Each structure stands twice: as C-alpha cells, then as structure tokens.
A tleap script that builds the chain and sets N, CA, C and O, in Angstrom:
source leaprc.protein.ff14SB
mol = sequence {
  NMET GLY SER GLU ASP LEU VAL CYS ALA ARG
  CYS ALA GLY LEU VAL VAL GLU GLY ARG CYS
  PRO THR CYS ARG ALA SER ARG GLU TYR LEU
  ARG GLN ASN PHE PHE GLN MET SER PRO GLN
  VAL ILE VAL ALA LEU ILE ALA ILE VAL MET
  LEU LEU ALA VAL LEU ALA ALA ARG HIE VAL
  CSER
}
set mol.1.N position { 0.703 7.151 0.258 }
set mol.1.CA position { -0.056 7.575 1.418 }
set mol.1.C position { -0.054 6.435 2.424 }
set mol.1.O position { -0.386 5.298 2.091 }
set mol.2.N position { 0.315 6.744 3.627 }
set mol.2.CA position { 0.362 5.742 4.672 }
set mol.2.C position { -0.879 5.774 5.539 }
set mol.2.O position { -1.753 6.625 5.370 }
set mol.3.N position { -0.945 4.835 6.469 }
set mol.3.CA position { -2.112 4.769 7.350 }
set mol.3.C position { -2.195 5.977 8.274 }
set mol.3.O position { -3.269 6.276 8.797 }
set mol.4.N position { -1.075 6.681 8.486 }
set mol.4.CA position { -1.106 7.872 9.342 }
set mol.4.C position { -1.811 9.043 8.669 }
set mol.4.O position { -2.104 10.041 9.328 }
set mol.5.N position { -2.089 8.944 7.370 }
set mol.5.CA position { -2.760 10.014 6.639 }
set mol.5.C position { -4.268 9.802 6.505 }
set mol.5.O position { -4.961 10.655 5.950 }
set mol.6.N position { -4.784 8.681 7.004 }
set mol.6.CA position { -6.209 8.389 6.859 }
set mol.6.C position { -7.046 9.333 7.718 }
set mol.6.O position { -6.704 9.619 8.866 }
set mol.7.N position { -8.155 9.812 7.137 }
set mol.7.CA position { -9.054 10.734 7.826 }
set mol.7.C position { -10.375 10.022 8.082 }
set mol.7.O position { -10.914 9.357 7.197 }
set mol.8.N position { -10.887 10.163 9.286 }
set mol.8.CA position { -12.143 9.529 9.681 }
set mol.8.C position { -13.323 10.243 9.024 }
set mol.8.O position { -13.376 11.472 9.002 }
set mol.9.N position { -14.257 9.477 8.496 }
set mol.9.CA position { -15.448 10.057 7.877 }
set mol.9.C position { -16.442 10.545 8.929 }
set mol.9.O position { -17.307 11.367 8.628 }
set mol.10.N position { -16.327 10.051 10.146 }
set mol.10.CA position { -17.274 10.426 11.193 }
set mol.10.C position { -16.909 11.748 11.859 }
set mol.10.O position { -17.766 12.615 12.030 }
set mol.11.N position { -15.625 11.908 12.239 }
set mol.11.CA position { -15.245 13.107 12.992 }
set mol.11.C position { -14.278 14.014 12.228 }
set mol.11.O position { -13.923 15.084 12.722 }
set mol.12.N position { -13.852 13.605 11.043 }
set mol.12.CA position { -12.926 14.364 10.189 }
set mol.12.C position { -11.554 14.553 10.825 }
set mol.12.O position { -10.799 15.438 10.424 }
set mol.13.N position { -11.232 13.727 11.814 }
set mol.13.CA position { -9.901 13.768 12.422 }
set mol.13.C position { -9.026 12.670 11.848 }
set mol.13.O position { -9.505 11.777 11.150 }
set mol.14.N position { -7.752 12.746 12.147 }
set mol.14.CA position { -6.844 11.693 11.711 }
set mol.14.C position { -7.143 10.409 12.483 }
set mol.14.O position { -7.362 10.442 13.694 }
set mol.15.N position { -7.149 9.290 11.783 }
set mol.15.CA position { -7.464 8.009 12.419 }
set mol.15.C position { -6.433 7.674 13.495 }
set mol.15.O position { -6.784 7.103 14.528 }
set mol.16.N position { -5.170 8.018 13.267 }
set mol.16.CA position { -4.126 7.694 14.251 }
set mol.16.C position { -4.317 8.445 15.563 }
set mol.16.O position { -3.794 8.017 16.592 }
set mol.17.N position { -5.049 9.547 15.552 }
set mol.17.CA position { -5.312 10.284 16.786 }
set mol.17.C position { -6.371 9.603 17.638 }
set mol.17.O position { -6.359 9.752 18.860 }
set mol.18.N position { -7.294 8.852 17.022 }
set mol.18.CA position { -8.311 8.119 17.763 }
set mol.18.C position { -9.297 8.999 18.494 }
set mol.18.O position { -9.582 8.753 19.666 }
set mol.19.N position { -9.825 10.012 17.844 }
set mol.19.CA position { -10.741 10.961 18.501 }
set mol.19.C position { -12.087 10.345 18.853 }
set mol.19.O position { -12.629 10.618 19.924 }
set mol.20.N position { -12.630 9.523 17.974 }
set mol.20.CA position { -13.958 8.949 18.212 }
set mol.20.C position { -13.854 7.418 18.255 }
set mol.20.O position { -12.805 6.866 17.921 }
set mol.21.N position { -14.930 6.727 18.661 }
set mol.21.CA position { -14.884 5.260 18.711 }
set mol.21.C position { -14.584 4.622 17.355 }
set mol.21.O position { -13.925 3.584 17.291 }
set mol.22.N position { -15.058 5.232 16.283 }
set mol.22.CA position { -14.781 4.703 14.949 }
set mol.22.C position { -13.293 4.800 14.634 }
set mol.22.O position { -12.705 3.863 14.094 }
set mol.23.N position { -12.690 5.925 14.969 }
set mol.23.CA position { -11.238 6.099 14.771 }
set mol.23.C position { -10.457 5.066 15.566 }
set mol.23.O position { -9.532 4.442 15.047 }
set mol.24.N position { -10.831 4.888 16.820 }
set mol.24.CA position { -10.097 3.951 17.670 }
set mol.24.C position { -10.233 2.524 17.160 }
set mol.24.O position { -9.265 1.764 17.185 }
set mol.25.N position { -11.422 2.151 16.698 }
set mol.25.CA position { -11.618 0.803 16.157 }
set mol.25.C position { -10.818 0.608 14.874 }
set mol.25.O position { -10.207 -0.442 14.674 }
set mol.26.N position { -10.820 1.604 14.014 }
set mol.26.CA position { -10.054 1.508 12.769 }
set mol.26.C position { -8.559 1.452 13.047 }
set mol.26.O position { -7.830 0.697 12.403 }
set mol.27.N position { -8.109 2.241 13.994 }
set mol.27.CA position { -6.689 2.253 14.352 }
set mol.27.C position { -6.265 0.886 14.884 }
set mol.27.O position { -5.199 0.384 14.527 }
set mol.28.N position { -7.089 0.288 15.730 }
set mol.28.CA position { -6.766 -1.030 16.275 }
set mol.28.C position { -6.773 -2.094 15.177 }
set mol.28.O position { -5.925 -2.986 15.168 }
set mol.29.N position { -7.727 -2.000 14.257 }
set mol.29.CA position { -7.787 -2.947 13.139 }
set mol.29.C position { -6.528 -2.848 12.284 }
set mol.29.O position { -5.961 -3.868 11.892 }
set mol.30.N position { -6.092 -1.635 11.995 }
set mol.30.CA position { -4.883 -1.445 11.192 }
set mol.30.C position { -3.658 -1.999 11.912 }
set mol.30.O position { -2.791 -2.602 11.279 }
set mol.31.N position { -3.577 -1.807 13.208 }
set mol.31.CA position { -2.430 -2.318 13.970 }
set mol.31.C position { -2.394 -3.840 13.975 }
set mol.31.O position { -1.321 -4.434 13.869 }
set mol.32.N position { -3.554 -4.476 14.096 }
set mol.32.CA position { -3.606 -5.934 14.144 }
set mol.32.C position { -3.301 -6.555 12.790 }
set mol.32.O position { -2.662 -7.605 12.728 }
set mol.33.N position { -3.739 -5.934 11.714 }
set mol.33.CA position { -3.627 -6.543 10.394 }
set mol.33.C position { -2.454 -6.037 9.575 }
set mol.33.O position { -2.239 -6.512 8.460 }
set mol.34.N position { -1.693 -5.093 10.093 }
set mol.34.CA position { -0.602 -4.518 9.309 }
set mol.34.C position { 0.536 -5.504 9.111 }
set mol.34.O position { 1.104 -5.571 8.021 }
set mol.35.N position { 0.884 -6.274 10.140 }
set mol.35.CA position { 2.049 -7.139 10.067 }
set mol.35.C position { 1.726 -8.570 9.671 }
set mol.35.O position { 2.636 -9.393 9.572 }
set mol.36.N position { 0.480 -8.885 9.445 }
set mol.36.CA position { 0.130 -10.236 9.049 }
set mol.36.C position { 0.357 -10.410 7.557 }
set mol.36.O position { -0.076 -9.589 6.749 }
set mol.37.N position { 1.042 -11.491 7.204 }
set mol.37.CA position { 1.281 -11.796 5.796 }
set mol.37.C position { 0.424 -12.987 5.399 }
set mol.37.O position { 0.208 -13.906 6.189 }
set mol.38.N position { -0.053 -12.958 4.179 }
set mol.38.CA position { -0.827 -14.082 3.692 }
set mol.38.C position { 0.121 -15.229 3.356 }
set mol.38.O position { 1.291 -14.993 3.057 }
set mol.39.N position { -0.364 -16.451 3.401 }
set mol.39.CA position { 0.486 -17.594 3.057 }
set mol.39.C position { 1.029 -17.515 1.629 }
set mol.39.O position { 2.134 -17.987 1.361 }
set mol.40.N position { 0.267 -16.927 0.717 }
set mol.40.CA position { 0.729 -16.801 -0.660 }
set mol.40.C position { 1.970 -15.919 -0.745 }
set mol.40.O position { 2.885 -16.213 -1.515 }
set mol.41.N position { 2.011 -14.853 0.029 }
set mol.41.CA position { 3.170 -13.956 0.023 }
set mol.41.C position { 4.390 -14.671 0.595 }
set mol.41.O position { 5.496 -14.532 0.073 }
set mol.42.N position { 4.192 -15.426 1.653 }
set mol.42.CA position { 5.305 -16.157 2.260 }
set mol.42.C position { 5.864 -17.188 1.285 }
set mol.42.O position { 7.082 -17.307 1.152 }
set mol.43.N position { 4.998 -17.934 0.601 }
set mol.43.CA position { 5.447 -18.922 -0.383 }
set mol.43.C position { 6.177 -18.234 -1.528 }
set mol.43.O position { 7.200 -18.736 -1.993 }
set mol.44.N position { 5.677 -17.110 -1.983 }
set mol.44.CA position { 6.337 -16.379 -3.069 }
set mol.44.C position { 7.722 -15.902 -2.640 }
set mol.44.O position { 8.669 -15.990 -3.421 }
set mol.45.N position { 7.856 -15.402 -1.424 }
set mol.45.CA position { 9.161 -14.965 -0.931 }
set mol.45.C position { 10.144 -16.128 -0.829 }
set mol.45.O position { 11.317 -15.983 -1.175 }
set mol.46.N position { 9.674 -17.271 -0.360 }
set mol.46.CA position { 10.539 -18.455 -0.277 }
set mol.46.C position { 10.976 -18.887 -1.669 }
set mol.46.O position { 12.137 -19.242 -1.872 }
set mol.47.N position { 10.052 -18.861 -2.634 }
set mol.47.CA position { 10.396 -19.240 -4.007 }
set mol.47.C position { 11.435 -18.293 -4.599 }
set mol.47.O position { 12.347 -18.736 -5.297 }
set mol.48.N position { 11.311 -17.022 -4.333 }
set mol.48.CA position { 12.279 -16.045 -4.851 }
set mol.48.C position { 13.653 -16.278 -4.236 }
set mol.48.O position { 14.664 -16.228 -4.937 }
set mol.49.N position { 13.696 -16.531 -2.939 }
set mol.49.CA position { 14.979 -16.790 -2.273 }
set mol.49.C position { 15.617 -18.060 -2.825 }
set mol.49.O position { 16.827 -18.098 -3.047 }
set mol.50.N position { 14.815 -19.099 -3.048 }
set mol.50.CA position { 15.352 -20.339 -3.610 }
set mol.50.C position { 15.880 -20.119 -5.022 }
set mol.50.O position { 16.932 -20.651 -5.377 }
set mol.51.N position { 15.172 -19.350 -5.823 }
set mol.51.CA position { 15.617 -19.051 -7.181 }
set mol.51.C position { 16.938 -18.294 -7.163 }
set mol.51.O position { 17.841 -18.597 -7.943 }
set mol.52.N position { 17.051 -17.327 -6.290 }
set mol.52.CA position { 18.304 -16.578 -6.179 }
set mol.52.C position { 19.454 -17.476 -5.720 }
set mol.52.O position { 20.585 -17.309 -6.176 }
set mol.53.N position { 19.178 -18.417 -4.832 }
set mol.53.CA position { 20.214 -19.344 -4.374 }
set mol.53.C position { 20.678 -20.243 -5.510 }
set mol.53.O position { 21.874 -20.503 -5.641 }
set mol.54.N position { 19.752 -20.720 -6.331 }
set mol.54.CA position { 20.114 -21.559 -7.481 }
set mol.54.C position { 20.937 -20.762 -8.475 }
set mol.54.O position { 21.941 -21.261 -8.984 }
set mol.55.N position { 20.536 -19.549 -8.758 }
set mol.55.CA position { 21.293 -18.714 -9.692 }
set mol.55.C position { 22.693 -18.413 -9.154 }
set mol.55.O position { 23.659 -18.400 -9.917 }
set mol.56.N position { 22.806 -18.177 -7.869 }
set mol.56.CA position { 24.118 -17.916 -7.274 }
set mol.56.C position { 24.997 -19.162 -7.336 }
set mol.56.O position { 26.197 -19.057 -7.590 }
set mol.57.N position { 24.417 -20.337 -7.107 }
set mol.57.CA position { 25.184 -21.583 -7.170 }
set mol.57.C position { 25.674 -21.846 -8.589 }
set mol.57.O position { 26.798 -22.311 -8.773 }
set mol.58.N position { 24.855 -21.557 -9.591 }
set mol.58.CA position { 25.274 -21.723 -10.991 }
set mol.58.C position { 26.394 -20.760 -11.340 }
set mol.58.O position { 27.319 -21.109 -12.074 }
set mol.59.N position { 26.310 -19.575 -10.824 }
set mol.59.CA position { 27.316 -18.561 -11.141 }
set mol.59.C position { 28.673 -18.912 -10.525 }
set mol.59.O position { 29.715 -18.636 -11.119 }
set mol.60.N position { 28.658 -19.516 -9.341 }
set mol.60.CA position { 29.895 -19.869 -8.647 }
set mol.60.C position { 30.597 -21.034 -9.343 }
set mol.60.O position { 31.821 -21.029 -9.472 }
set mol.61.N position { 29.838 -22.027 -9.791 }
set mol.61.CA position { 30.471 -23.214 -10.386 }
set mol.61.C position { 30.702 -23.117 -11.866 }
set mol.61.O position { 31.226 -24.052 -12.471 }
savepdb mol mol.pdb
quit
C-alpha cells in the first residue's frame, strides 16, 4: 500500500486529494519526508557497495 492509498480520518477522502486542512498537512508532510534517508541507511548502503567491490576484486584476481 502506497501513500496514494491513505484515507483521511477527518473527511474520509484520499490524502493525496487534499480535501481538508488535515489532508493537505499530511500530504505536505509525506512529500517532505519521503525522500529523506537516515544516516544509518546511507552508511549501510556504502558498506554494501564496498563489500561488493571487495568481492568483485577477489573474483577477478
């Protein structure tokens, strides 16, 4: 289920439609926080890429 399927408890409309002030505030909050990554996720992704690079280097030599 994605954020486009969320239903507002106040007006029973879809949050992405922004019918009431609560919907509009929730929609804006989701837009602002959707693309932000935590530092832990970034470090984990870097570690995975480094591990894959080491494994590839071992496989080549």
